[in-house]
C-alpha positions in Angstrom: 15.5 -13.0 -9.3 14.5 -12.4 -5.9 11.1 -11.3 -4.6 10.5 -10.1 -1.1 7.5 -8.8 0.8 5.9 -5.6 -0.4 7.0 -2.4 1.4 4.5 -0.9 3.7 5.2 2.7 2.0 4.4 2.2 -1.7 5.2 5.0 -4.2 2.4 6.9 -6.0 3.4 5.5 -9.3 5.6 2.5 -10.5 9.4 3.0 -9.8 12.5 1.5 -11.3 15.9 1.9 -9.8 19.0 1.0 -12.0 22.1 0.4 -10.0 25.5 0.7 -11.8 29.0 1.7 -11.0 32.5 0.4 -10.4 33.1 -3.3 -9.6 33.9 -3.4 -5.9 31.9 -0.1 -5.1 29.1 -2.0 -3.2 26.4 -2.5 -5.9 25.4 -6.0 -4.4 25.0 -4.5 -1.0 22.6 -1.8 -2.5 20.6 -4.2 -4.4 20.1 -6.4 -1.2 19.2 -3.3 0.7 16.5 -2.3 -1.9 15.3 -5.9 -1.8 14.7 -5.8 1.9 12.7 -2.5 1.3 10.4 -4.5 -0.8 11.8 -4.0 -4.5 11.7 -6.7 -6.9 15.4 -7.1 -7.5 17.5 -8.5 -10.3 21.2 -8.8 -10.5 23.0 -8.4 -14.0 20.0 -8.3 -16.4 21.0 -8.4 -20.0 20.8 -5.0 -21.3 18.4 -5.7 -24.0 15.7 -7.2 -21.6 15.9 -3.9 -19.4 13.0 -2.3 -21.6 10.9 -5.3 -21.1 11.5 -5.4 -17.5 10.5 -1.7 -17.2 7.3 -2.6 -19.0 6.6 -5.3 -16.7 7.2 -3.2 -13.7 4.8 -0.7 -15.0 2.2 -3.1 -16.0 2.2 -5.7 -13.1 -0.2 -5.0 -10.2 2.2 -7.1 -7.9 5.3 -5.1 -8.7 5.3 -1.4 -8.3 9.0 -1.2 -7.2 11.8 -2.5 -8.9 15.8 -2.5 -9.0 18.3 -4.0 -11.1 22.1 -3.9 -11.5 23.8 -3.4 -14.9 27.6 -2.9 -15.0 30.8 -3.9 -17.0 29.8 -7.5 -16.9 27.6 -6.5 -19.9 30.7 -6.0 -22.1 30.3 -4.0 -25.3 26.7 -3.9 -24.9 27.0 -1.5 -22.4 27.5 1.2 -25.0 23.9 0.9 -25.8 22.8 1.7 -22.2 22.4 5.5 -22.5 20.0 5.2 -25.4 18.0 2.5 -23.7 18.0 4.6 -20.4 16.5 7.7 -22.2 13.9 5.6 -23.6 12.7 3.9 -20.6 12.6 6.9 -18.3 10.0 8.5 -20.7 7.8 5.6 -19.9 8.2 4.8 -16.0 9.6 6.7 -13.1 13.3 5.6 -13.3 16.4 6.4 -10.9 19.9 5.9 -12.1 22.2 5.2 -9.1 25.9 5.3 -9.7 28.3 3.9 -7.0 32.1 4.5 -7.1 35.3 4.6 -4.7 38.7 5.8 -4.8 41.3 3.7 -6.4 43.2 3.0 -3.1 39.8 1.6 -1.7 38.9 -0.6 -4.5 42.5 -2.0 -4.6 42.2 -2.8 -1.0 38.7 -4.5 -1.3 40.1 -6.7 -4.2 43.1 -7.7 -2.1 40.9 -8.6 0.8 38.4 -10.7 -1.2 40.9 -12.1 -3.6 38.3 -11.9 -6.3 39.4 -11.2 -9.8 38.2 -7.9 -11.7 35.3 -8.7 -14.1 37.6 -7.2 -16.9 39.8 -10.3 -16.5 43.5 -11.2 -15.3 45.2 -10.4 -18.3 46.0 -6.9 -16.8 46.5 -5.6 -13.4 43.7 -4.6 -11.1 44.7 -1.1 -11.2 44.7 -1.0 -14.8 41.4 -2.7 -15.0 39.9 -0.1 -12.6 41.3 2.8 -14.8 39.5 1.0 -17.9 36.3 0.6 -16.1 36.3 4.3 -15.0 36.5 5.3 -18.7 34.0 2.8 -20.0 31.4 3.9 -17.4 31.9 7.6 -17.8 29.1 8.1 -20.2 26.7 6.4 -17.8 28.0 8.2 -14.9 27.2 11.5 -16.5 23.4 10.4 -16.6 23.3 9.4 -13.2 20.6 10.9 -10.7 22.7 10.2 -7.6 26.4 9.4 -7.4 27.5 7.8 -4.2 31.2 7.3 -3.4 31.4 4.4 -0.9 35.1 4.8 0.0 34.4 5.9 3.5 31.3 3.5 4.3 31.3 0.2 5.8 28.4 -2.3 4.7 26.1 -1.0 7.4 26.9 2.7 6.8 26.1 2.1 3.0 22.9 0.2 3.7 21.7 3.2 6.1 22.3 5.7 3.4 20.4 3.9 0.6 17.5 3.1 3.1 17.2 6.6 4.2 17.3 7.8 0.4 14.6 5.6 -0.8 12.4 5.6 2.3 12.4 9.4 1.8 13.3 10.0 5.4 14.5 13.4 6.2 15.1 13.6 10.0 17.9 15.8 10.9 19.3 12.7 13.0 19.5 10.6 9.9 21.8 12.7 7.9 25.3 11.2 8.3 28.0 13.7 8.6 31.8 12.7 7.9 34.4 15.0 9.2 37.7 14.1 7.9 41.4 15.4 8.3 43.8 15.3 5.4 47.1 16.6 4.2 47.4 18.8 1.2 50.7 17.0 0.2 48.5 14.0 -0.5 45.6 15.7 -2.2 42.2 16.9 -1.4 39.8 14.0 -0.8 37.7 13.9 -4.0 34.4 13.2 -2.3 34.6 16.2 -0.1 31.5 18.5 -0.1 33.0 21.2 2.0 36.8 21.9 2.4 38.6 24.2 4.9 42.2 24.9 4.8 43.6 25.3 8.4 47.4 25.7 7.3 47.0 29.3 8.6 47.2 27.9 12.2 50.6 27.8 13.8 52.3 24.3 12.8 53.2 21.8 15.7 55.5 20.0 13.3 58.1 22.6 14.0 58.3 22.0 17.7 60.5 18.9 18.3 58.4 17.2 21.1 55.2 17.4 18.9 56.8 16.3 15.6 56.1 12.6 16.0 52.8 13.1 17.8 49.5 13.8 16.2 46.6 16.2 16.7 45.0 13.8 18.9 47.6 13.9 21.6 46.3 16.2 24.5 49.7 18.3 24.4 49.4 18.9 20.9 45.7 19.8 20.9 46.4 22.2 23.8 49.0 23.8 21.9 46.9 24.2 18.7 43.9 25.6 20.8 46.1 27.9 22.6 46.0 30.6 19.8 43.1 32.9 19.6 42.8 32.3 15.5 42.2 28.6 16.5 39.2 29.4 18.8 37.6 32.0 16.7 37.9 29.5 13.7 36.3 26.6 15.4 33.5 29.0 16.6 33.1 30.6 13.2 33.0 27.3 11.2 30.7 25.5 13.7 28.2 28.3 13.6 28.3 27.9 9.7 27.8 24.2 9.7 25.1 24.2 12.1 23.3 26.8 9.7 24.2 24.8 6.5 23.4 21.2 7.5 19.6 21.6 7.9 19.5 23.1 4.3 21.4 20.0 3.0 18.8 17.9 4.7 16.0 19.8 3.1 17.5 19.3 -0.3 17.3 15.5 0.5 21.0 14.8 0.9 21.8 11.7 2.9 25.5 12.2 3.8 27.9 15.3 4.0 31.6 15.1 4.0 33.5 18.0 5.5 37.3 18.0 5.0 39.8 20.0 7.0 43.3 20.0 5.6 46.7 21.0 6.8 50.1 20.3 5.2 50.8 16.7 6.2 47.3 15.7 7.9 49.0 14.8 11.2 48.5 17.9 13.5 46.3 20.8 12.9 43.7 19.3 10.7 43.3 16.2 12.9 42.6 18.4 16.1 40.1 20.5 14.3 38.2 17.6 12.7 38.0 15.8 16.1 36.7 19.2 17.8 34.3 19.8 15.1 32.9 16.2 15.6 32.3 16.9 19.2 30.5 20.1 18.3 28.2 18.8 15.7 27.3 15.8 17.9 26.3 18.2 20.6 23.8 19.9 18.3 22.2 16.3 17.6 23.8 15.6 14.2 25.1 11.9 13.6 29.0 12.4 12.9 31.7 10.2 12.3 35.5 11.5 12.2 38.2 10.0 10.0 41.8 10.9 9.6 42.9 10.0 6.1 46.5 10.8 6.2 47.6 10.6 9.9 49.4 7.3 9.5 51.2 8.6 6.3 52.4 11.7 8.2 53.5 9.8 11.3 55.8 7.2 9.3 57.2 9.9 6.9 
């Protein structure tokens, strides 16, 4: 158990945050962030002790904010969590935060850290991830907040959590992720808004552009030369500038806007970069990523 200094902004009533989700999705980072915010933090508390921990959080004058992690390490006892969660939330203000990431990201993280999956080494990491998703599905369905950490580094994830639990709502604090993708590789599952730009002329059919990307000035000029490109960019940027403040007022901490073309190499890349520049000029904190640009270039 770890105890930190009390936060300067105390909640009106005792609060318990339960962090759960897939192994490798960043639960430890989130717990450490809440600890830094003044939450009394516990990692991997046995599930049968959660009700007692909730009672102590509610009754103790020195602890009004607490956070704990419960995950697949609990084993078969995890099946009792939904019933326990429903019971404790009637007694104390409780937030269930579920973290996840796509399979490719989780596989990469396990490869980089060389750590075994909690479900053991008898099966592949890919099969363990699939089994874990299935086991946690009933808990995911109960979550108050589901955060996909695939596109976040450690610092960005900490920012997201800090803003959510500090209750900050400033426009500059919303993180906007603009991403390009290729439809042949599937729509990014964590997209909030998806725009199909396959109606624009395709540079892939022009030999000198085929191996380049939408980030190349010549390709970008070609795509921008068509009137429908100019009109689309203006209409969508106007729409987003209108929508984003409404997402902020609803308490959203990050927004993912995806632009897709056939291969994710030319049109979607150019549009995503242009949208990032436009939203940044309006004062939003924006990051552009290009999910499939390398795949398309090597195909």
